C-alpha positions as CSV (number, residue, x, y, z in Angstrom):
1,M,-19.2,3.2,9.1
2,K,-21.0,0.3,10.8
3,K,-23.5,-0.8,8.2
4,R,-22.5,-3.5,5.8
5,S,-23.7,-2.6,2.3
6,F,-22.4,-3.0,-1.2
7,G,-22.2,0.8,-1.5
8,N,-19.9,1.0,1.5
9,Y,-17.8,-1.8,0.2
10,L,-17.3,0.1,-3.1
11,V,-16.3,3.2,-1.2
12,C,-13.7,1.3,0.8
13,I,-12.3,-0.3,-2.3
14,G,-12.4,3.0,-4.2
15,I,-10.2,4.7,-1.6
16,P,-7.0,2.8,-2.2
17,L,-7.8,2.4,-5.9
18,L,-8.1,6.1,-6.3
19,A,-4.9,6.8,-4.3
20,G,-3.1,4.3,-6.5
21,A,-4.5,5.8,-9.7
22,A,-3.6,9.3,-8.6
23,A,0.0,8.3,-7.9
24,G,0.0,6.5,-11.3
25,L,-1.2,9.6,-13.1
26,L,1.5,11.7,-11.4
27,T,4.3,9.3,-12.2
28,M,3.3,7.8,-15.6
29,K,5.6,10.1,-17.6
30,H,8.5,9.2,-15.3
31,T,8.4,5.4,-15.1
32,G,10.8,5.0,-18.0
33,I,13.6,5.5,-15.6
34,Y,12.9,2.1,-14.1
35,G,14.0,0.4,-17.3
36,E,17.2,2.5,-17.4
37,W,18.4,1.4,-13.9
38,K,20.3,-1.8,-13.1
39,H,18.0,-4.2,-11.2
40,P,18.7,-6.7,-8.4
41,P,17.9,-10.4,-9.0
42,L,14.2,-11.4,-9.0
43,S,13.1,-8.1,-10.4
44,P,9.9,-8.6,-12.3
45,P,9.2,-6.8,-15.6
46,G,7.5,-3.4,-15.2
47,T,4.2,-4.8,-16.6
48,V,3.7,-6.9,-13.4
49,F,3.5,-3.9,-11.1
50,P,0.1,-2.4,-12.1
51,I,-1.5,-5.8,-12.0
52,V,-0.2,-6.7,-8.5
53,W,-0.9,-3.2,-7.1
54,T,-4.5,-3.3,-8.4
55,A,-5.1,-6.6,-6.7
56,L,-3.4,-5.3,-3.5
57,Y,-5.6,-2.2,-3.5
58,I,-8.7,-4.3,-3.8
59,L,-7.5,-6.4,-0.8
60,M,-6.7,-3.2,1.1
61,G,-10.2,-1.9,0.5
62,T,-11.8,-5.1,1.4
63,A,-9.8,-5.2,4.6
64,L,-10.8,-1.7,5.4
65,Y,-14.5,-2.5,4.8
66,L,-14.3,-5.6,7.1
67,A,-12.5,-3.7,9.8
68,L,-14.9,-0.7,9.7
69,T,-18.1,-2.8,9.6
70,S,-17.1,-5.4,12.1
71,G,-18.9,-3.8,15.1
72,R,-16.0,-5.0,17.3
73,G,-13.5,-3.0,19.3
74,T,-13.7,0.3,21.1
75,V,-14.0,3.7,19.5
76,R,-10.3,4.2,20.2
77,Q,-9.4,0.9,18.5
78,R,-11.4,1.8,15.4
79,E,-9.9,5.3,15.3
80,D,-6.4,3.9,15.6
81,A,-7.1,1.4,12.9
82,E,-8.4,4.2,10.6
83,S,-5.4,6.4,11.4
84,Y,-2.9,3.7,10.7
85,F,-4.7,2.8,7.4
86,A,-4.7,6.4,6.4
87,A,-1.0,6.9,7.2
88,Q,0.1,3.8,5.2
89,L,-2.1,4.9,2.3
90,V,-0.4,8.3,2.3
91,L,3.0,6.7,2.4
92,N,1.9,4.3,-0.4
93,F,1.0,7.4,-2.5
94,L,4.3,9.2,-1.8
95,W,6.6,6.2,-2.5
96,P,6.2,6.2,-6.3
97,L,6.5,10.0,-6.4
98,A,9.8,9.8,-4.6
99,F,11.0,6.9,-6.7
100,F,9.8,7.8,-10.2
101,R,8.8,11.4,-10.4
102,F,11.7,12.8,-8.3
103,E,14.1,9.9,-9.1
104,T,15.3,9.7,-5.5
105,P,15.4,6.0,-4.8
106,W,17.1,6.5,-1.3
107,A,14.2,8.7,-0.2
108,A,11.8,6.2,-1.7
109,A,13.4,3.5,0.4
110,V,13.0,5.5,3.6
111,C,9.3,6.0,2.6
112,L,8.9,2.3,2.0
113,A,10.4,1.5,5.4
114,F,7.9,3.7,7.1
115,L,5.2,2.2,4.9
116,I,6.1,-1.3,6.1
117,L,5.9,0.0,9.7
118,F,2.5,1.4,9.2
119,V,1.2,-1.7,7.3
120,V,2.3,-3.7,10.3
121,L,0.5,-1.3,12.7
122,T,-2.6,-1.5,10.5
123,I,-2.5,-5.3,10.5
124,S,-2.2,-5.3,14.3
125,A,-5.1,-2.8,14.7
126,F,-7.3,-4.6,12.1
127,A,-6.7,-7.9,14.0
128,G,-8.5,-6.5,17.0
129,L,-11.5,-5.6,14.8
130,D,-11.7,-8.4,12.3
131,R,-9.2,-11.3,11.8
132,T,-9.9,-11.7,8.1
133,A,-9.3,-8.0,7.6
134,A,-5.8,-8.4,9.1
135,L,-5.1,-11.5,7.1
136,L,-6.0,-9.8,3.8
137,L,-3.2,-7.3,4.4
138,I,-0.5,-9.9,4.7
139,P,0.1,-10.1,0.8
140,Y,0.4,-6.3,0.9
141,L,3.0,-6.5,3.6
142,V,5.0,-9.2,1.7
143,W,4.8,-7.1,-1.5
144,C,6.0,-4.0,0.3
145,V,9.0,-5.9,1.8
146,F,9.8,-7.2,-1.7
147,A,9.4,-3.6,-3.1
148,L,11.9,-2.5,-0.4
149,Y,14.4,-5.2,-1.5
150,L,14.0,-4.1,-5.2
151,N,14.2,-0.4,-4.2
152,L,17.4,-0.9,-2.2
153,G,18.8,-3.1,-4.9
154,I,18.4,-0.2,-7.3
155,C,19.9,2.2,-4.8
156,F,23.1,0.1,-4.5
157,L,23.4,-0.9,-8.1
158,N,23.0,2.5,-9.6
């Protein structure tokens, strides 16, 4: 995708939003377990998560759009950026399944660790295509690190 258009922008935003919505649908009957577990300090109420994730998905989609339409980088750099983005999105989808649906917080923590790695790789790849795209992923990285802290806290406290 090289052409900048509102339709392409909506597609790029829709990709992470749909992945998040699908994970939400697959886990919504299982999120009650979160309230039953002991939580580490700084744990926000459960109502905060959908709001934050929606904003992050929009930032992710915007970053993807900027990276894909920048016109910069080699074909290989763009393919790497797309691959890293896809990998982190798959891990982002799998994490709530491991955590909520299958109630395996240790497996979810491992998934989050790999997610963080691929977010870093995506940021690095996007930086070579569009600096703003890379910067838009920083809040996502910070949130994922915070999520890993919360996830590990639940692992150790329960």
